[in-house]
SEBA-764640 format. One record per residue (C-alpha): x, y, z; residue number from 1. Coordinates in steps of 0.25 Angstrom, whole numbers, plus 5000, padded with zeros to 4 digits. Layout:
<recs>
px/py/pz/num
X/Y/Z/NUM
...
</recs>
This chain:
<recs>
px/py/pz/num
4914/4884/5010/1
4924/4896/5008/2
4928/4906/5019/3
4922/4917/5009/4
4908/4911/5013/5
4909/4909/5026/6
4914/4925/5025/7
4903/4931/5017/8
4893/4922/5028/9
4901/4930/5040/10
4900/4943/5031/11
4884/4941/5029/12
4883/4939/5046/13
4890/4954/5048/14
4882/4959/5038/15
4869/4952/5045/16
4875/4957/5059/17
4876/4971/5054/18
4862/4972/5050/19
4856/4965/5062/20
4864/4972/5072/21
4861/4987/5063/22
4846/4982/5066/23
4847/4980/5079/24
4855/4993/5081/25
4842/5000/5075/26
4833/4993/5083/27
4839/4995/5097/28
4839/5009/5094/29
4827/5010/5090/30
4823/5003/5102/31
4833/5013/5112/32
4825/5024/5106/33
4834/5027/5091/34
4848/5027/5086/35
4853/5037/5093/36
4853/5026/5107/37
4864/5018/5098/38
4880/5018/5102/39
4880/5018/5087/40
4874/5020/5074/41
4867/5006/5069/42
4879/5003/5058/43
4889/5001/5069/44
4880/4993/5075/45
4880/4980/5064/46
4895/4984/5060/47
4897/4978/5074/48
4889/4967/5074/49
4894/4964/5059/50
4909/4962/5064/51
4905/4952/5077/52
4899/4946/5065/53
4910/4946/5056/54
4924/4950/5064/55
4926/4939/5074/56
4922/4927/5062/57
4929/4933/5051/58
4942/4933/5064/59
4939/4917/5065/60
4939/4915/5050/61
4952/4921/5048/62
4958/4914/5060/63
4951/4900/5057/64
4956/4902/5042/65
4972/4905/5046/66
4972/4894/5056/67
4963/4883/5050/68
4974/4879/5039/69
4984/4877/5047/70
4977/4870/5057/71
4973/4861/5046/72
4986/4859/5040/73
4989/4855/5056/74
4979/4844/5056/75
4981/4839/5043/76
4995/4837/5044/77
4994/4830/5058/78
4985/4821/5055/79
4996/4814/5041/80
5004/4801/5046/81
5018/4803/5047/82
5022/4796/5037/83
5014/4804/5027/84
5021/4818/5033/85
5034/4812/5030/86
5031/4806/5017/87
5031/4822/5013/88
5040/4833/5013/89
5034/4845/5015/90
5022/4846/5024/91
5015/4857/5016/92
5014/4849/5003/93
5009/4838/5009/94
4995/4845/5017/95
4994/4852/5002/96
4994/4838/4996/97
4982/4837/5007/98
4977/4849/5004/99
4976/4845/4990/100
4970/4831/4993/101
4958/4836/5002/102
4956/4844/4990/103
4956/4835/4981/104
4967/4841/4972/105
4976/4830/4974/106
4974/4815/4975/107
4982/4804/4985/108
4980/4790/4989/109
4986/4792/5002/110
4980/4789/5013/111
4987/4800/5022/112
4985/4810/5013/113
4970/4807/5010/114
4967/4805/5024/115
4974/4819/5028/116
4965/4826/5016/117
4952/4821/5022/118
4956/4825/5035/119
4959/4840/5030/120
4947/4839/5022/121
4940/4837/5038/122
4946/4848/5043/123
4944/4857/5032/124
4930/4853/5034/125
4929/4856/5049/126
4938/4868/5048/127
4927/4872/5040/128
4915/4872/5045/129
4918/4876/5061/130
4925/4888/5054/131
4911/4891/5046/132
4905/4889/5060/133
4914/4897/5068/134
4913/4910/5059/135
4900/4909/5057/136
4896/4906/5070/137
4906/4920/5077/138
4899/4928/5065/139
4885/4924/5068/140
4888/4926/5083/141
4892/4940/5082/142
4884/4943/5074/143
4873/4941/5085/144
4883/4948/5094/145
4882/4960/5087/146
4867/4959/5085/147
4864/4956/5098/148
4875/4968/5105/149
4866/4979/5097/150
4864/4989/5107/151
4865/5005/5109/152
4875/5004/5119/153
4884/4995/5110/154
4896/5004/5105/155
4896/4996/5092/156
4903/5007/5085/157
4914/5010/5092/158
4914/4994/5093/159
4914/4996/5077/160
4926/5006/5075/161
4935/4999/5083/162
4933/4987/5073/163
4934/4996/5061/164
4948/5000/5070/165
4952/4988/5072/166
4951/4982/5057/167
4959/4995/5053/168
4969/4991/5063/169
4970/4978/5058/170
4970/4983/5043/171
4983/4992/5048/172
4989/4982/5054/173
4988/4971/5044/174
4994/4983/5034/175
5006/4983/5042/176
5009/4967/5044/177
5008/4966/5031/178
5017/4977/5026/179
5026/4970/5038/180
5025/4956/5033/181
5028/4960/5017/182
5041/4969/5021/183
5045/4957/5032/184
5042/4946/5021/185
5051/4955/5010/186
5062/4961/5021/187
5066/4944/5026/188
5065/4936/5013/189
5075/4950/5009/190
5084/4946/5021/191
5086/4931/5018/192
5089/4938/5002/193
5100/4948/5010/194
5106/4935/5016/195
5109/4929/5002/196
5113/4940/4997/197
5120/4953/5003/198
5112/4966/5005/199
5124/4974/4998/200
5123/4965/4987/201
5108/4966/4985/202
5109/4984/4987/203
5123/4988/4981/204
5123/4977/4971/205
5122/4981/4956/206
5120/4968/4948/207
5106/4962/4951/208
5106/4947/4945/209
5098/4939/4954/210
5098/4925/4947/211
5105/4914/4956/212
5113/4902/4951/213
5108/4890/4954/214
5119/4883/4947/215
5135/4888/4946/216
5134/4887/4929/217
5120/4895/4930/218
5123/4907/4921/219
5115/4921/4923/220
5116/4921/4939/221
5123/4928/4944/222
5115/4931/4956/223
5118/4947/4958/224
5109/4954/4969/225
5112/4969/4968/226
5098/4976/4967/227
5106/4991/4964/228
5101/4987/4948/229
5087/4985/4952/230
5086/4998/4963/231
5094/5007/4951/232
5084/5001/4941/233
5070/5004/4950/234
5074/5019/4954/235
5078/5021/4940/236
5065/5017/4936/237
5055/5022/4946/238
5064/5038/4946/239
5060/5035/4929/240
5045/5034/4933/241
5046/5045/4944/242
5052/5054/4934/243
5041/5053/4926/244
5030/5051/4936/245
5032/5062/4945/246
5033/5074/4937/247
5018/5070/4929/248
5011/5063/4939/249
5013/5078/4949/250
5013/5086/4938/251
5000/5081/4934/252
4994/5079/4948/253
4997/5095/4949/254
4991/5096/4936/255
4977/5088/4942/256
4978/5097/4953/257
4982/5112/4949/258
4979/5114/4936/259
4970/5103/4930/260
4955/5106/4928/261
4942/5096/4937/262
4939/5089/4925/263
4952/5089/4919/264
4955/5082/4933/265
4946/5072/4932/266
4949/5069/4920/267
4964/5068/4921/268
4967/5062/4932/269
4959/5050/4930/270
4968/5047/4917/271
4981/5048/4924/272
4976/5040/4935/273
4975/5026/4925/274
4987/5026/4923/275
4990/5021/4937/276
4977/5010/4932/277
4989/5003/4922/278
4995/4991/4923/279
5009/4993/4927/280
5010/4981/4915/281
5002/4992/4907/282
5012/5003/4907/283
5025/4992/4907/284
5017/4988/4891/285
5020/5001/4889/286
5032/5004/4894/287
5038/4990/4888/288
5030/4992/4874/289
5031/5007/4873/290
5040/5016/4884/291
5052/5007/4882/292
5053/5005/4868/293
5051/5020/4867/294
5063/5025/4875/295
5071/5016/4869/296
5069/5021/4855/297
5070/5035/4860/298
5083/5031/4866/299
5087/5024/4853/300
5086/5036/4846/301
5094/5045/4853/302
5106/5036/4854/303
5104/5027/4864/304
5106/5014/4859/305
5107/5005/4871/306
5093/5008/4878/307
5087/4995/4881/308
5071/4994/4879/309
5068/4991/4891/310
5071/5003/4902/311
5070/5010/4914/312
5067/5024/4906/313
5054/5017/4900/314
5049/5009/4912/315
5053/5021/4922/316
5045/5029/4911/317
5031/5021/4911/318
5032/5020/4925/319
5030/5034/4929/320
5017/5034/4919/321
5013/5025/4927/322
5015/5031/4940/323
5013/5045/4936/324
4996/5042/4940/325
5004/5039/4957/326
5010/5052/4957/327
4999/5062/4949/328
4985/5055/4959/329
4991/5057/4970/330
4999/5067/4969/331
4985/5075/4964/332
4978/5069/4975/333
4988/5078/4983/334
4991/5092/4978/335
4975/5091/4977/336
4974/5087/4992/337
4984/5101/4996/338
4974/5112/5002/339
4968/5122/4990/340
4971/5132/5003/341
4986/5130/4999/342
4985/5133/4986/343
4976/5145/4990/344
4985/5151/4997/345
4997/5151/4988/346
4987/5155/4975/347
4984/5166/4986/348
4997/5170/4988/349
5000/5173/4974/350
5006/5161/4968/351
5003/5153/4956/352
4997/5138/4954/353
5009/5135/4950/354
5015/5138/4962/355
5005/5137/4972/356
5008/5123/4965/357
5020/5121/4966/358
5023/5129/4979/359
5012/5125/4986/360
5002/5114/4981/361
5014/5103/4979/362
5022/5107/4992/363
5009/5103/4999/364
5007/5092/4991/365
5020/5087/4990/366
5019/5074/5002/367
5006/5070/4994/368
5015/5069/4980/369
5027/5063/4986/370
5018/5052/4992/371
5015/5050/4975/372
5027/5051/4971/373
5033/5040/4981/374
5019/5030/4978/375
5025/5032/4964/376
5038/5030/4965/377
5034/5017/4973/378
5027/5013/4960/379
5037/5014/4952/380
5045/5005/4961/381
5038/4996/4961/382
5033/4994/4948/383
5039/4980/4940/384
5030/4979/4929/385
5034/4989/4921/386
5048/4990/4925/387
5049/4974/4920/388
5040/4977/4906/389
5048/4992/4903/390
5062/4989/4910/391
5067/4976/4912/392
5074/4967/4920/393
5089/4969/4918/394
5096/4975/4932/395
5103/4985/4926/396
5110/4994/4935/397
5111/5007/4926/398
5107/5021/4926/399
5101/5022/4911/400
5085/5023/4913/401
5086/5017/4897/402
5091/5004/4902/403
5084/4993/4906/404
5082/4990/4922/405
5074/4983/4933/406
5069/4987/4944/407
5068/4983/4959/408
5054/4976/4958/409
5056/4970/4947/410
5067/4962/4951/411
5057/4955/4962/412
5045/4952/4953/413
5057/4945/4944/414
5064/4939/4955/415
5050/4934/4960/416
5044/4929/4947/417
5042/4913/4947/418
5046/4904/4957/419
5055/4906/4966/420
5061/4901/4978/421
5063/4911/4990/422
5077/4908/4994/423
5085/4914/4983/424
5092/4927/4983/425
5085/4928/4968/426
5072/4927/4975/427
5075/4936/4989/428
5081/4946/4981/429
5068/4950/4978/430
5065/4954/4992/431
5077/4963/4994/432
5072/4969/4983/433
5059/4970/4989/434
5064/4974/5001/435
5072/4984/4997/436
5062/4991/4988/437
5052/4991/5000/438
5065/4999/5007/439
5066/5007/4996/440
5051/5011/4995/441
5050/5014/5010/442
5062/5023/5009/443
5054/5034/4999/444
5042/5032/5007/445
5049/5036/5020/446
5057/5047/5011/447
5041/5053/5006/448
5036/5051/5019/449
5048/5060/5023/450
5046/5070/5012/451
5031/5071/5016/452
5033/5075/5030/453
5041/5085/5027/454
5033/5092/5018/455
5020/5089/5023/456
5023/5095/5039/457
5024/5108/5030/458
5010/5108/5024/459
5002/5102/5037/460
</recs>
């Protein structure tokens, strides 16, 4: 039987514990003279019993699931003859063969492997039985203990709230550890890259050609890792996108929050937010099939004959349309949250509505607006699909928005596509790019927090 079935049974025990303990608490309250004689509400007694029935059993199951595979592996490998072990170069491959033989995927005539597969099946059967017995026993003991512990002076609410506090603390700690693990995994691989390629060549080099020559006569494999063209392309496309998204999104938010009637707001805002739900690949198709050819034709019509069919302007323009809802929705919510008393005071002093918006509402909402713009910038920097389809893969160092460029995220995807070995500069360069992107984003967050703190103090 599967682990999911065991979890369902434990959940049923927890529900039963909740119902029985809650019912018993009401019975005890009736004997004592009313619910006011209980320290906690009946639901807290039920929740306390459910926690006793579920949490210890789940913890045991998780520990068992983590330890059992390594124990079975050690016991199976310990029973193999030394000749069989020496005949195989990889212990991992040997153990995988034993598992496949035990599951009926492979067939063999080797008596040592057949014996090992039978031993593996035997250990799996014993482990499954013991796991079920141990988990269900602890769950039933918790159910019985929670039921018997119901009494008027039991501080069930305190225990339940303490358990919830521990769970929330665990979730926050897990999030922090996950973030640290992501950063460290990228950092260690980036350090390996910088041990091969000098960091100065990476940060200040002007040529990007990560193809490594596998032989002396191989053509087109220069192995240049200068990231300046990638940074330039990323900043150019993001700047174009923000030049479109920031004014349109902010003006849309001002109109919806300050000028639009409730009926118009209830219709226009959901329609505007539909843009956020469109898949990026659809924007990519629109950019590649409509926006890019249109920009090329317009440029050629005004005499710019060398315009590429893939350009930073096409990708940035479509990306700007894509992130308009991020700016508009967040700015609208922030502007709406500005206290009405500030508007009334400004209007009472004789200011017009437009003056009130410019001199009172927008300064008061500035921290939230900066946060929305920062989210939009992060979205633009991290976008990949639109750039691939509309701006191309060429790492050109140019300031012309009509040329084909590429971005950091596109190159990360390109470097990690297919079967790769993580021991060459070509593959490790993706981690160096990821680390650089992380540092840049962190710096943007730091600057935004400083701006928010500076202006928020004026309106506390």
